[in-house]
VMD Tcl script that draws the C-alpha trace (Angstrom):
set ca {
  {-5.64 -11.54 -19.46}
  {-3.77 -12.37 -22.65}
  {-0.61 -14.46 -22.50}
  {2.72 -12.67 -22.74}
  {3.48 -13.72 -26.31}
  {0.32 -11.90 -27.45}
  {0.23 -8.89 -25.15}
  {3.94 -8.27 -24.45}
  {2.81 -7.12 -21.00}
  {4.48 -7.87 -17.71}
  {3.25 -7.56 -14.18}
  {5.52 -5.15 -12.30}
  {5.42 -5.16 -8.50}
  {7.51 -3.19 -6.07}
  {7.96 -4.47 -2.52}
  {9.61 -3.10 0.60}
  {11.07 -5.40 3.24}
  {13.72 -5.60 5.90}
  {17.27 -5.66 4.56}
  {17.78 -8.85 6.58}
  {14.94 -10.66 4.78}
  {16.05 -9.90 1.22}
  {18.53 -12.80 1.09}
  {15.74 -15.23 1.88}
  {13.52 -13.61 -0.76}
  {16.28 -13.94 -3.38}
  {16.90 -17.56 -2.36}
  {13.18 -18.37 -2.62}
  {12.80 -16.72 -6.03}
  {15.91 -18.47 -7.35}
  {14.58 -21.80 -6.07}
  {11.42 -21.18 -8.11}
  {13.31 -20.92 -11.40}
  {11.78 -18.87 -14.20}
  {8.97 -17.58 -12.02}
  {10.05 -13.94 -12.29}
  {12.99 -11.61 -12.51}
  {13.83 -8.99 -9.94}
  {16.16 -6.18 -9.01}
  {16.98 -4.27 -5.86}
  {16.34 -0.56 -6.25}
  {19.05 1.94 -5.20}
  {19.42 2.41 -1.44}
  {21.49 4.15 1.22}
  {23.94 1.90 3.07}
  {22.43 2.60 6.49}
  {18.83 1.92 5.38}
  {17.11 -0.86 7.30}
  {14.87 -1.78 4.35}
  {15.25 -2.59 0.69}
  {12.86 -1.97 -2.21}
  {12.68 -4.77 -4.73}
  {11.04 -4.56 -8.16}
  {9.75 -7.83 -9.60}
  {8.51 -8.59 -13.11}
  {6.57 -11.66 -14.20}
  {4.49 -12.72 -17.14}
  {0.69 -12.89 -16.88}
  {0.87 -16.70 -16.99}
  {3.05 -16.77 -13.87}
  {1.35 -14.02 -11.87}
  {-0.83 -16.40 -9.81}
  {2.04 -18.72 -8.79}
  {4.19 -15.68 -8.00}
  {1.43 -14.18 -5.84}
  {1.20 -17.44 -3.90}
  {4.93 -17.37 -3.17}
  {4.77 -13.74 -2.01}
  {1.70 -14.39 0.19}
  {3.52 -17.29 1.80}
  {6.59 -15.11 2.42}
  {4.37 -12.43 3.96}
  {3.59 -14.92 6.73}
  {7.30 -14.97 7.64}
  {8.19 -11.28 7.36}
  {6.70 -7.85 6.90}
  {6.57 -7.23 3.16}
  {4.86 -4.07 1.97}
  {3.47 -3.81 -1.54}
  {4.47 -0.36 -2.77}
  {2.99 -0.70 -6.26}
  {1.55 -3.14 -8.77}
  {0.95 -2.45 -12.43}
  {1.00 -3.89 -15.92}
  {3.78 -2.60 -18.13}
  {4.66 -3.10 -21.75}
  {7.84 -5.09 -22.28}
  {9.96 -2.97 -24.56}
  {12.65 -5.24 -25.93}
}
mol new
graphics top color blue
foreach p $ca { graphics top sphere $p radius 0.5 }
foreach p [lrange $ca 0 end-1] q [lrange $ca 1 end] { graphics top cylinder $p $q radius 0.2 }
display resetview
């Protein structure tokens, strides 16, 4: 896979997890500065889960995957989708 500066591609992953676990996910991602960027997708207030979309560069995909796999040992995290997308800046 080409590095980001050549390909302008990002890995885009969408995850579903318990609303209660999202704070820990955000804390963990913030503690691993510059690993990725993320956003919570729209939700209904009463929903028990949240869907989170995460973007990372090809160079950081492996370290990001290791963090997510480790978190999956602590909570149920479902991978809803994974794809490469073109970064349109």
